C-alpha positions as CSV (number, residue, x, y, z in Angstrom):
1,X,-130.0,87.4,-213.1
2,X,-127.9,90.5,-214.7
3,X,-123.8,90.2,-214.7
4,X,-122.7,93.8,-213.6
5,X,-118.6,94.7,-213.6
6,X,-117.7,97.5,-211.4
7,X,-113.9,98.0,-212.6
8,X,-112.1,99.6,-209.7
9,X,-112.2,98.3,-206.3
10,X,-111.8,101.7,-204.5
11,X,-114.4,103.7,-202.4
12,X,-116.7,104.0,-204.8
13,X,-116.6,100.8,-206.7
14,X,-117.6,99.2,-203.1
15,X,-120.3,101.4,-202.3
16,X,-121.4,100.5,-205.9
17,X,-120.0,96.9,-205.7
18,X,-122.7,96.8,-202.4
19,X,-125.8,98.8,-203.8
20,X,-126.1,95.9,-206.6
21,X,-124.8,92.9,-205.4
22,X,-127.6,93.2,-203.0
23,X,-130.4,94.0,-204.7
24,X,-130.9,90.8,-205.4
25,X,-131.0,91.5,-208.9
26,X,-127.2,91.7,-210.6
27,X,-124.9,89.2,-210.4
28,X,-121.3,91.7,-209.4
29,X,-118.2,90.9,-210.8
30,X,-115.2,93.6,-209.5
31,X,-111.2,94.7,-211.5
32,X,-108.2,95.5,-209.5
33,X,-104.6,95.1,-209.7
34,X,-104.8,95.7,-205.8
35,X,-104.3,93.0,-204.3
36,X,-105.7,94.8,-201.0
37,X,-108.7,96.4,-202.7
38,X,-109.6,93.3,-203.6
39,X,-109.9,91.9,-200.2
40,X,-112.0,94.3,-199.0
41,X,-114.3,92.6,-200.9
42,X,-113.4,89.3,-199.9
43,X,-114.2,90.4,-195.9
44,X,-117.5,91.6,-197.1
45,X,-119.0,90.9,-199.9
46,X,-117.6,87.1,-200.4
47,X,-120.6,86.9,-203.2
48,X,-119.0,89.2,-205.1
49,X,-116.5,87.6,-208.1
50,X,-113.0,89.1,-208.1
51,X,-110.8,89.7,-210.5
52,X,-107.0,91.1,-209.8
53,X,-106.3,92.9,-213.2
54,X,-105.3,95.9,-214.7
55,X,-108.4,97.6,-216.5
56,X,-105.5,99.4,-219.1
57,X,-104.4,95.4,-220.4
58,X,-106.9,94.8,-223.2
59,X,-106.8,91.3,-222.0
60,X,-107.3,90.8,-219.3
61,X,-110.0,93.8,-219.7
62,X,-111.7,91.6,-222.3
63,X,-111.6,88.6,-220.0
64,X,-113.6,90.5,-216.8
65,X,-116.2,91.5,-219.8
66,X,-116.9,87.5,-221.1
67,X,-120.9,87.2,-220.1
68,X,-121.0,90.8,-218.3
69,X,-124.4,92.2,-219.3
70,X,-123.1,95.9,-218.5
71,X,-119.8,97.7,-217.2
72,X,-119.8,100.4,-214.2
73,X,-116.3,102.4,-214.6
74,X,-115.2,103.2,-210.7
75,X,-111.8,103.5,-212.4
76,X,-109.7,107.0,-212.7
77,X,-111.5,109.3,-215.0
78,X,-108.3,109.2,-217.7
79,X,-109.0,104.8,-217.6
80,X,-112.4,105.2,-219.3
81,X,-111.7,105.8,-222.4
82,X,-110.0,102.6,-222.9
83,X,-112.8,100.5,-220.6
84,X,-115.8,102.0,-223.2
85,X,-113.8,101.1,-225.9
86,X,-113.7,97.2,-225.1
87,X,-117.7,97.4,-223.6
88,X,-118.4,98.6,-226.9
89,X,-116.5,95.7,-228.9
90,X,-117.9,92.6,-226.3
91,X,-121.5,94.8,-227.2
92,X,-121.4,96.0,-222.7
93,X,-123.7,99.1,-221.4
94,X,-121.5,101.1,-220.4
95,X,-121.5,103.3,-217.2
96,X,-119.2,105.8,-215.9
97,X,-118.8,108.9,-213.0
98,X,-116.2,110.7,-215.2
99,X,-116.0,114.7,-214.3
100,X,-113.7,115.2,-217.0
101,X,-114.8,116.9,-220.4
102,X,-112.5,115.5,-222.6
103,X,-113.1,111.9,-221.5
104,X,-117.1,112.4,-221.9
105,X,-116.6,113.3,-225.9
106,X,-114.2,110.4,-226.3
107,X,-116.8,108.2,-224.7
108,X,-119.5,110.3,-227.1
109,X,-117.7,109.0,-230.0
110,X,-117.6,105.4,-229.0
111,X,-121.0,105.5,-228.3
112,X,-121.8,106.1,-232.7
113,X,-123.1,103.1,-233.9
114,X,-122.9,101.3,-231.1
115,X,-125.3,98.3,-230.0
116,X,-125.7,98.9,-226.6
117,X,-126.0,102.5,-224.4
118,X,-122.6,104.7,-223.1
119,X,-124.1,106.2,-220.7
120,X,-120.8,108.5,-218.8
121,X,-121.2,110.9,-215.7
122,X,-124.1,109.3,-214.0
123,X,-122.8,109.6,-210.6
124,X,-123.8,113.3,-208.0
125,X,-122.3,115.6,-210.7
126,X,-122.6,115.9,-213.4
127,X,-124.9,113.0,-212.8
128,X,-128.1,114.1,-209.7
129,X,-127.3,117.5,-210.4
130,X,-128.1,118.1,-214.2
131,X,-131.4,115.6,-213.7
132,X,-132.4,118.1,-211.2
133,X,-132.2,120.7,-213.0
134,X,-133.6,120.0,-216.0
135,X,-136.9,119.0,-213.5
136,X,-136.8,122.8,-211.6
137,X,-136.5,124.1,-215.3
138,X,-139.5,121.6,-216.6
139,X,-142.4,124.1,-218.6
140,X,-140.0,127.4,-218.4
141,X,-140.4,128.9,-221.5
142,X,-137.1,131.0,-221.1
143,X,-134.6,129.5,-218.6
144,X,-133.1,133.2,-216.9
145,X,-130.9,131.2,-215.2
146,X,-130.4,128.0,-213.9
147,X,-127.5,127.8,-210.8
148,X,-126.1,124.4,-209.7
149,X,-124.1,123.5,-206.6
150,X,-122.5,120.7,-205.1
151,X,-120.3,120.6,-202.5
152,X,-119.0,116.9,-200.8
153,X,-116.9,118.2,-197.0
154,X,-116.7,117.3,-193.9
155,X,-119.3,117.7,-191.1
156,X,-116.5,119.2,-188.5
157,X,-113.6,120.8,-190.8
158,X,-110.5,121.1,-188.9
159,X,-107.7,122.7,-191.2
160,X,-107.0,125.9,-192.9
161,X,-109.0,124.3,-196.4
162,X,-112.3,123.3,-194.2
163,X,-111.0,120.0,-196.3
164,X,-110.7,116.7,-195.9
165,X,-110.5,114.1,-198.9
166,X,-113.8,112.1,-199.6
167,X,-112.8,110.9,-203.3
168,X,-110.8,110.6,-205.8
169,X,-108.1,113.1,-204.9
170,X,-106.8,113.1,-209.2
171,X,-110.5,113.8,-209.7
172,X,-110.6,116.4,-207.3
173,X,-107.1,118.8,-208.7
174,X,-108.4,118.3,-212.5
175,X,-112.2,119.7,-211.5
176,X,-109.4,123.1,-210.0
177,X,-107.6,123.1,-212.9
178,X,-109.7,122.7,-216.7
179,X,-112.1,125.7,-218.0
180,X,-115.8,124.2,-216.7
181,X,-118.6,125.1,-219.5
182,X,-121.2,127.4,-219.2
183,X,-124.0,129.0,-220.5
184,X,-124.0,133.5,-220.8
185,X,-125.9,135.7,-222.4
186,X,-127.8,132.4,-224.2
187,X,-124.3,131.6,-225.8
188,X,-122.0,128.3,-224.9
189,X,-118.5,129.5,-223.4
190,X,-116.1,128.0,-220.8
191,X,-115.3,130.1,-217.9
192,X,-112.3,129.9,-215.6
193,X,-111.9,127.3,-212.8
194,X,-111.9,128.9,-209.5
195,X,-113.3,132.1,-210.5
196,X,-116.8,132.8,-209.7
197,X,-116.8,133.4,-206.6
198,X,-120.3,133.3,-204.2
199,X,-121.5,133.8,-201.1
200,X,-124.7,130.1,-199.9
201,X,-126.2,129.5,-196.7
202,X,-127.8,126.6,-196.8
203,X,-129.9,125.3,-193.8
204,X,-128.3,128.4,-192.2
205,X,-124.7,126.9,-192.9
206,X,-122.5,129.8,-194.9
207,X,-120.2,128.5,-197.9
208,X,-118.6,129.7,-200.5
209,X,-119.0,128.0,-204.4
210,X,-116.7,128.8,-207.1
211,X,-116.1,127.6,-211.0
212,X,-114.7,124.2,-211.2
213,X,-115.2,121.9,-214.5
214,X,-117.0,119.2,-215.4
215,X,-120.0,119.1,-213.0
216,X,-122.6,120.2,-216.1
217,X,-121.8,117.2,-217.8
218,X,-123.8,117.7,-221.2
219,X,-126.7,119.5,-219.5
220,X,-126.0,123.3,-221.1
221,X,-125.1,121.7,-224.9
222,X,-128.7,120.3,-224.2
223,X,-130.2,123.9,-223.2
224,X,-128.5,126.1,-226.1
225,X,-131.1,128.2,-227.1
226,X,-133.6,127.5,-224.1
227,X,-131.2,129.4,-221.3
228,X,-129.8,132.5,-220.7
229,X,-127.5,131.1,-217.9
230,X,-126.1,128.3,-217.0
231,X,-123.8,127.2,-214.7
232,X,-122.4,124.5,-211.6
233,X,-120.1,125.7,-208.6
234,X,-118.3,123.7,-206.3
235,X,-119.2,124.0,-203.0
236,X,-116.8,124.3,-199.6
237,X,-116.2,126.5,-197.1
238,X,-115.4,130.3,-196.6
239,X,-111.9,130.4,-197.8
240,X,-110.8,127.3,-199.5
241,X,-110.9,128.7,-202.8
242,X,-108.6,131.1,-202.0
243,X,-105.7,129.0,-200.8
244,X,-106.2,126.8,-203.7
245,X,-106.0,129.4,-205.9
246,X,-102.4,129.9,-204.1
247,X,-101.1,126.4,-204.3
248,X,-101.9,125.9,-208.0
249,X,-101.1,129.3,-209.7
250,X,-98.7,130.5,-206.9
251,X,-96.6,128.1,-205.6
252,X,-96.8,126.2,-208.7
253,X,-98.7,123.5,-208.9
254,X,-101.0,123.5,-211.6
255,X,-98.1,123.1,-213.9
256,X,-97.6,119.5,-211.3
257,X,-100.7,119.0,-210.0
258,X,-99.3,114.9,-209.4
259,X,-96.9,116.7,-207.0
260,X,-99.4,118.4,-205.3
261,X,-101.9,115.4,-205.5
262,X,-98.9,113.5,-203.1
263,X,-99.0,116.4,-200.9
264,X,-102.5,116.5,-200.1
265,X,-102.4,112.5,-200.0
266,X,-100.0,112.6,-197.1
267,X,-100.7,115.5,-195.6
268,X,-104.8,115.9,-196.1
269,X,-106.6,112.6,-194.0
270,X,-109.4,111.2,-194.8
271,X,-112.6,111.5,-193.1
272,X,-116.0,109.2,-192.9
273,X,-117.9,112.0,-191.0
274,X,-119.0,113.7,-194.4
275,X,-121.6,115.2,-195.8
276,X,-123.0,116.0,-199.6
277,X,-124.4,119.8,-200.8
278,X,-126.4,120.3,-202.7
279,X,-127.8,123.3,-203.9
280,X,-129.9,123.9,-207.3
281,X,-131.8,127.1,-208.5
282,X,-133.5,128.0,-212.2
283,X,-135.6,130.7,-212.8
284,X,-137.6,131.6,-216.0
285,X,-140.9,132.4,-217.1
286,X,-143.6,130.2,-216.9
287,X,-147.4,131.7,-218.7
288,X,-145.1,134.7,-219.1
289,X,-144.6,134.9,-215.4
290,X,-141.4,135.1,-213.4
291,X,-140.5,131.9,-211.8
292,X,-138.3,130.1,-209.4
293,X,-137.4,127.3,-207.9
294,X,-135.3,125.6,-205.4
295,X,-133.7,122.3,-204.0
296,X,-131.4,121.7,-201.3
297,X,-130.5,119.3,-199.5
298,X,-127.9,117.7,-196.7
299,X,-126.8,113.6,-197.4
300,X,-124.8,112.5,-194.5
301,X,-122.8,109.7,-193.7
302,X,-125.1,106.2,-192.8
303,X,-124.3,102.4,-191.6
304,X,-125.6,99.9,-194.1
305,X,-126.0,96.5,-193.4
306,X,-123.4,96.6,-190.6
307,X,-120.7,98.6,-193.0
308,X,-120.4,102.4,-192.6
309,X,-120.0,104.5,-196.0
310,X,-119.8,107.8,-196.4
311,X,-121.4,110.4,-197.9
312,X,-120.1,110.6,-201.1
313,X,-119.9,107.2,-201.5
314,X,-124.0,107.0,-201.7
315,X,-124.5,110.3,-203.1
316,X,-122.4,108.9,-206.1
317,X,-122.8,105.4,-206.4
318,X,-126.5,105.8,-205.5
319,X,-126.4,107.9,-208.7
320,X,-124.4,105.3,-211.0
321,X,-127.0,102.5,-209.5
322,X,-130.2,104.0,-210.2
323,X,-129.5,104.6,-214.1
324,X,-127.9,100.9,-213.8
325,X,-131.8,100.0,-213.1
326,X,-133.8,102.4,-215.2
327,X,-131.4,101.0,-218.0
328,X,-132.3,97.1,-217.5
329,X,-135.6,97.9,-216.4
330,X,-135.9,100.4,-220.0
331,X,-137.2,102.9,-219.2
332,X,-133.4,104.4,-220.9
333,X,-132.5,104.2,-224.9
334,X,-130.5,100.8,-225.5
335,X,-128.1,101.7,-227.4
336,X,-125.6,104.6,-228.4
337,X,-124.6,107.9,-226.3
338,X,-127.5,108.7,-223.4
339,X,-127.7,112.2,-221.9
340,X,-128.2,112.6,-217.9
341,X,-130.5,115.1,-218.2
342,X,-132.6,112.8,-220.7
343,X,-133.4,110.8,-217.4
344,X,-136.9,111.6,-215.5
345,X,-136.6,112.8,-212.3
346,X,-139.2,111.4,-211.0
347,X,-138.8,107.9,-211.7
348,X,-134.7,108.5,-209.8
349,X,-136.5,109.5,-207.1
350,X,-138.8,106.0,-207.1
351,X,-135.7,104.3,-207.6
352,X,-134.1,101.9,-205.1
353,X,-131.4,103.5,-205.0
354,X,-131.8,107.0,-206.3
355,X,-134.0,107.1,-203.2
356,X,-130.7,108.9,-201.4
357,X,-131.7,111.5,-203.5
358,X,-134.8,112.1,-201.5
359,X,-134.2,114.5,-198.6
């Protein structure tokens, strides 16, 4: 069996470790600096090897990477360049979940000349959303517009933000602050986060959507020359965007994102009663005729093997683990930089982990 290192034992790391260790095909080792985080694995998945250590310590990480076939980074996005660097030195395949554009560009540079695969951004968004978007646009001679929308939301919102913390708070705020890549008028461009507010209805429920960074991954670059408009937006309940704008740009938290993170961690509760909403729409010319294709789904929290899992844990880890499987099966390039939009949709959905996106 292949040994996989999971870097980060938080919520997504737990789900990733659970999926891989119960599959029967992988031996899992997890590294995290927190004894409390590792105690979850001891109590619930004792077969997973546990290493208490900081991935920022190169010597500690090098030791954890010994005898590993791949490393899956579920650590904070700013840790990923260091993890990717040590993976390259160890000759280990590298996968991550980052939404940060600058981090991905660093990983892309590290992938040059590597003897193993470097597959960043393989969670939900970025990740599955690029696979689905490219799939809907298949066969279009010219893509008029490709719209990708994703939201990780509570099922029963109970505050003015209409939101509960379901994943990385630092990653969330990062998406609200940085420029967002897009294609507009056939040209690659960047647009401001929190702009482009629109109304969206999925399964009869009204949402809003607005620009956030990182969700496209490398898809905009891949579709240059083939598309007129390509964009990604985050889905929220109505009113969320205006309140976040107020906090960031009128109350000054754009200059103190760590402060906003501490505030939200203190005042906004998490929830296990969540949902992930996905909406993708592609319109373009097929045999000279304008065609539109859409794909929408909701994924809810669920219980596996007697343990409760949130929808964001399921979808994010399912994307990552499906790519691990496809890499192990030789269905993806075995060296260099691998883009998520190059993953075949049919193979992904047919995968034992990817099936969680089947709807």
